[in-house]
C-alpha positions in Angstrom: 34.1 248.9 33.7 35.7 250.5 30.7 37.9 253.4 30.7 36.0 256.1 28.8 33.1 256.6 26.7 35.0 257.9 23.8 38.5 258.6 23.5 39.6 262.3 23.8 40.9 264.4 20.8 44.6 264.1 20.1 45.5 267.8 20.3 46.2 269.1 24.0 43.7 271.7 23.6 41.0 270.6 25.6 39.8 271.6 29.2 39.3 268.5 31.6 37.0 269.1 34.8 36.9 266.0 37.5 34.6 264.9 39.8 34.5 262.4 42.7 31.3 260.4 43.6 31.1 258.9 47.2 28.3 256.1 46.9 27.0 253.4 49.1 27.5 250.1 47.4 23.7 249.5 47.2 23.2 252.3 44.8 26.2 251.4 42.3 23.6 250.2 39.6 21.9 253.3 40.1 24.9 255.6 40.0 25.5 254.2 36.7 22.5 254.8 35.1 22.8 258.6 36.5 25.8 258.8 35.0 25.0 257.9 31.8 21.9 260.1 31.8 24.4 263.2 33.1 26.6 261.8 29.9 24.2 261.9 27.2 22.8 265.3 28.3 26.7 266.6 28.1 26.5 265.9 24.7 24.0 268.0 23.6 26.2 271.1 24.9 28.6 273.1 22.5 32.3 272.0 22.7 31.5 268.4 24.7 34.4 266.1 23.7 34.1 263.5 26.0 33.5 261.9 29.1 35.4 258.9 31.2 33.2 255.7 32.6 33.2 256.2 36.3 36.7 254.7 37.9 36.5 253.2 41.2 39.5 254.6 43.3 38.5 253.8 46.8 36.2 250.9 48.2 34.8 249.7 51.3 31.6 250.9 53.0 31.4 253.8 50.9 32.5 253.2 47.2 34.3 256.3 45.5 34.9 256.7 41.9 36.5 259.5 39.6 35.0 260.8 36.4 36.4 263.3 34.0 34.8 265.6 31.5 36.3 266.8 28.7 35.0 270.2 27.1 37.2 272.4 24.2 37.4 275.0 26.5 36.7 276.1 30.5 33.8 278.4 29.2 31.9 275.9 27.6 32.8 273.1 30.5 31.1 275.7 32.9 28.3 276.6 30.7 27.1 272.6 31.1 28.1 272.4 34.7 26.2 275.7 35.8 23.1 275.1 33.5 19.6 274.7 34.5 19.4 271.1 33.2 22.1 269.9 35.0 21.6 271.5 38.2 17.9 269.8 38.1 19.1 266.6 37.5 21.6 266.8 40.3 19.3 268.3 42.6 17.3 265.3 42.2 19.9 263.0 43.0 21.2 265.0 45.8 17.7 264.3 47.5 18.3 261.0 47.5 21.9 261.3 49.4 24.1 261.6 46.5 27.1 263.6 47.4 29.3 265.2 44.3 32.6 267.1 44.4 34.3 268.6 41.6 37.7 270.3 41.0 39.6 271.7 38.1 42.4 269.6 37.1 45.7 271.4 37.5 47.1 270.4 34.3 44.2 271.1 32.2 45.1 274.9 33.1 48.4 274.1 31.8 47.1 273.2 28.5 45.2 275.7 28.1 47.9 278.4 28.8 49.8 276.5 26.1 47.3 277.2 23.7 47.9 281.2 23.6 51.5 281.2 23.0 53.4 280.5 20.0 56.4 278.4 20.9 56.5 275.2 23.6 57.2 276.3 27.3 58.6 274.7 29.9 56.1 273.1 31.9 57.4 274.5 35.3 57.1 277.9 33.8 53.2 276.8 32.5 52.7 275.4 36.6 54.2 278.5 38.2 51.7 280.8 36.2 48.9 278.4 37.0 49.8 278.4 40.8 50.1 282.8 40.6 46.2 282.7 39.8 44.7 279.9 41.8 46.4 280.9 45.0 44.5 284.1 45.4 41.5 283.0 43.9 40.9 279.9 46.5 42.3 282.1 49.2 39.5 285.1 48.8 36.8 282.5 47.8 37.6 281.0 51.4 37.6 284.6 52.8 35.0 286.4 51.7 32.5 283.3 51.4 31.3 281.4 54.5 29.6 278.2 54.0 25.9 278.5 54.8 24.6 276.1 57.4 21.9 274.6 55.1 24.7 273.2 52.5 26.4 270.4 53.1 30.1 270.1 52.3 30.3 268.2 49.4 28.0 270.7 47.7 29.7 273.9 49.3 33.3 272.6 47.6 31.4 271.9 44.3 30.3 275.5 44.4 33.7 276.5 45.4 35.3 274.5 42.6 33.0 275.8 40.2 33.8 279.6 41.3 37.7 279.0 41.2 37.3 277.3 37.5 35.1 280.2 36.4 37.2 283.1 37.7 40.4 281.6 36.5 39.0 280.2 33.2 37.3 283.3 32.2 39.6 286.0 33.6 43.0 285.3 35.3 44.4 282.5 33.0 44.0 284.6 29.8 45.2 287.5 31.5 48.4 286.6 33.3 49.2 284.0 30.1 49.3 287.4 27.6 51.2 289.1 30.6 54.2 287.1 30.5 53.8 285.8 27.2 57.0 286.6 26.3 58.6 284.9 29.5 56.8 281.9 28.8 58.3 281.9 25.0 61.8 282.3 26.1 61.6 285.7 24.5 63.7 288.3 25.2 67.3 288.9 27.1 68.6 287.2 30.2 67.8 290.0 32.2 64.1 290.4 31.5 63.8 286.6 31.8 64.9 286.9 35.1 62.9 289.9 36.2 59.7 288.6 35.0 60.4 285.5 37.0 61.0 287.5 40.4 58.2 289.4 39.7 56.0 286.0 40.0 57.7 285.2 43.4 57.4 288.2 44.3 53.8 288.6 43.6 53.7 285.3 45.7 55.3 286.4 48.5 53.2 289.4 48.8 49.7 287.3 48.8 51.1 284.9 51.3 52.1 288.0 53.6 49.0 289.6 52.9 46.9 286.2 53.9 49.1 285.6 56.9 48.2 288.9 58.3 44.5 288.7 58.1 42.7 288.0 61.5 42.1 284.6 62.0 38.5 285.0 63.1 38.1 286.0 59.5 38.7 282.4 58.4 
């Protein structure tokens, strides 16, 4: 089993989406054929870079595979993930009991923030900003939306991760990277740098306290 269908571009300027596939060993060949159909269709969409061939990460009564999809931007990635063509393909397979889970890679947000700043920034700063936007996004999704009984958990998780990628990719990450650009690039006085860091931790603390005080029956 190869490691990837094509090598990703050398630049860090791409966005990754990670898929987890759980299949019955008897469906292995069908699974590979279906992945190839998805990969072929994805290549026709704007911004497609590559998609790894399935990598086995767990075996037993159920085989667990990982694939990683790469597009040049979160927007183009989401366009393919939410396309009518892909949904029709998935719907046909899910009716045969083929579950999907997806999640945006934490490191992909890090790379994407780097694209919007001029100087190299410490990884810990970038990761802290990613946490600042992902934490409330995931919490609000779980607070405001409840899983309908007709939808299975893997499909609901895929939908939830899609929403998180859409919100952070289109709105939250661009906004917060512009807001803290001077801090990311180390510009300004030490006092200004410290003040920016304090505001991030303060925002996370306030969010934590807000979510802690929401009645448990809401979750």
